[in-house]
N, C-alpha and C positions, 0 to 999 in steps of 0.2 A: 039535721037527725035522720031523717029519712032517709037520705042518699046513703048516712054511713051505713044505716041498718042492710041498706039494699045489695052495697059493697062486699057486707059483711057474709052476705048469704050466698053472692054470687063464689067469693073468695074461698070459704069453708069445706064444703066438699073438694073442691082440688087440690087444696093445701094437706089435707086428710089423707087425700088420695094420691098424694105425692108420696107423704113421710112412712106411706105404711108398703106401697104397692112396688115404686120406682124402686128397679138396683140401682145400686152404688155407683158406676157412670154416669148414668143419665141422672140420677138426684145430684151427682156434683157439677154435671153442667147447666142445672136451673138454681140452687144456691149458688155457683160460683157467677153467674149472671144478677141474679137479686145483689150478691154483695157486690157486684159491680156497681151495678146503677147505685147501691147506699153510699160505694166510695168519691161518686162523681158528686152528687146531693154535700157528703162531707167537704171534698174541695172547695164548695160553694159556701159552707158554715164559716169555711178556716179561713175565707177575705181573699182567695185565689179569684181571679177576675178572668182570667186568659186562659180562652176556651183549651189553648195549645198546651199550658203547662200543666190544666187539669186533666188533660186526656192522657200525658206522660204522666202524670203521678197514679192515674188509675188502672194504666197498662201495669207499670210497675206493682201495684197491688194483684190486681189479677195475676200476672208471673210467681209473686209468690205463693200466691194459693195455688197455682197449677207444681207448680215445682214443690212444695210441700204435699200434696196430692200424693206426687209419683216418686217421692222422694221412700226408700224401703229405713229411713233412721229413725225406730219409733224415738229415739232420746230426743229429737229434734222436736217433733211433735209434740211431746209433754213438755218439753221448755219455750213452746210458745203458750199451751192451753195456763199454764204456770205464771207465765209472763203477764199473760192476760189480768190472773184474776189478782196478781198486786200491783198492775195498773189500775184497776179500778178500785179495789182499797188505797191508794191513793187521789183517784178521783174524789175521795170524800171530799178529802182538804183541800181540795180545789173549787168544790160546794161552797165548802166552808170559807174560804178567799174568794169570792165569786166575780170580785171585778177584774182579779188576777188573769192577765193577758186579753185584758177589752180591748186596749185600741190598735188599731188596724196597722200594725206594723210587720215588715219580712221575718222578723223574730218570733212575732206569738204567730204567725200563719204556719210557722214551722213547727211552732210548739204545737197547735192544735193538727196539722198532719200530720205529726207522731199520734197522738193520741187518737186520729181514726184510726191508723191503723192499728195502733195495740186494743182497739174495740173491735175491727172486723176484723184481724188475722186470728186472732187465740179464740173469735166464736167461730170461725170457720173450721179450726183445726178441732175445736170439742165437738160440735157434730157432726164431721164428720166419723172420729172416733166412735161416737154413740152408734151411729149407722152402719158402722162398717163389724159392730158387737153383732152383729145379730143378719140371720139370713130373714129373706120375708115370709112371712108381716115385720117392718122393723118399728117394735110399737115402742121401743125403748125412746125414739125418736119421734116419735108423735106423745108419746108422755112428756117428757122435758119441754116442749112447746107450750101444751094443753098447760101445765105447773101458772107457766108466766099466765097467758092468757085467760087463763080463769081469775088468775090474780086482779089482773085490767077490770075487769066485771066485777068482782068481789067490792074492787076498791071504790069502780063507779056506784054503784049499789050505799055501799057501806054509807060513801061520803055524802052521798046527794039524802042518804035519810036524818045521820047522824051528824054528817061533818060540824065542827064549828074548830077547832084551834088548826091551824095553817101549819104545816110544814114543813115548806119553805118559803114564806109568800114574795118575797125578794125575787124567785126565780121561776115559781109555778104557783101561784095565786090561787089556782084550783083546788090543790091538792091539798089533803088533811090530815094531820094525827090518826084520826077515825078511818076514814081510806085505809090506808095503810094497816090500821088494826083488821081489818076486814078481809083485807086481801090476804095479810098472813093466815088469821084462820081459816076463810073459804079454801087456800090454798093447800093449806095442811090436811084440811078436811081431802082434798081430791088427791093427793101426793098419797095416803091413806087406804084408800078407796080400789085407786091404779096400783098401788102394790103389790093390794092384795090381791090385786087381779093377775099380777105379772108373776105370781110367787113366790112371794116375797113375805117371810114370816118370820116373826118374836123379835129378839133383841134388833135383829136385821132391816126389820120393816122400822121401827122406831126410828134409827140411825138414818133411816133412808128420808122419813119426815124430817129429819134436821137439817140433812142437805137439801130437801125440796125448800125449806127454810130458810135457809143461807142465799140460796140460788133465788130465791122471788125477793129476800129482800135488798143483795144487788140488782136485782130488774131496774128496783125503785132507783136507786144509784144512777142505773142505765139512762132512766125515762128523768129523773133532775139533770144531769149532765147533757144531754142534747137539748135540754131546753133551756139550759146558759149559753149552749153552742147557737141557740137561737136566740135570743137576748143580746146578744154583743153580735151578730148579723146582723141584728135587726129585720128577723124575716118573721111569719107567723107557722109556715111548715117548712120540714126540708125541703120540699118538691111535691108534685102531682098527680104521681103516678095512680094512686087510689081516691078516686072522688070523694069527699067528703072526710078523707082518713089523712090524708097529707102523700108524702112521701116514703120508700123505704125505712131509712132511717127513723119518721114518727112511727112506724107502726112495727120497728124492730129495734130502739133503743134501748128498752128491756131487755129482751132477747138475747141481743150480743154482750148484756153486762152477764147473765143468767148461764148463761150455756159454760163457758169456764170452771166453772164454781159446778155446777151439775155434773160435767165429764169428771172433773177430777174425783167428787164425792163416789159418784159412782162407782170408779176403778177400785179408789181405794174399800170400798165395799167387797169388790171382788166379783160386782156382776154384771 
């Protein structure tokens, strides 16, 4: 726990500065690198063993992100984001059939690689759309991240204090329904306060809170799905980039799932 706290204290100021003050081209370079590391971790969770093939898969993924960033076709951007939302809705059914694709076959590896692409690429697209809707400071991008970060914190404290009923014991025994309720209530309050500070008022603010709650709910789906992949792979963490926290996928699993929904909801509200 001490190591987790120290790592969080070191990362947080950097993350806030990154989301608020870094121009989009530099922001893309940093986020693209982080997503690339996440893809590398996911190839391992998918069951790939040969480093050459893992590197090729990551190169294809990074190439897709760069192509997406440099294209002027806004329809393609939204196609990725909407596809990501649909994929995460589909992930709920996979979680219910948690033994699906568990055996280490080539076909199952391919399915999991596709799932990883549908997790990371739409999240990248969603974050870029959010980031590009503002000049410095990029407050909406930070707002989106704070929703998931605060949800994790509220879920931890609510689960520790009141947690009794397991949410998904066969996938992640530590998560409880009470923790989920705490995440939704706490992040809802953060969403309302943050929206007010961003000059959102009236019915639009209420709808923004609803968008935030949907995004946070799917962040839990993302967290559970990554836990399922780790169980299939027989590993505790996706990587070891962050001491005490694991890898990129361990820290951003919920973010990957939340961003497409938040980006879509924000756009529909005209914000």
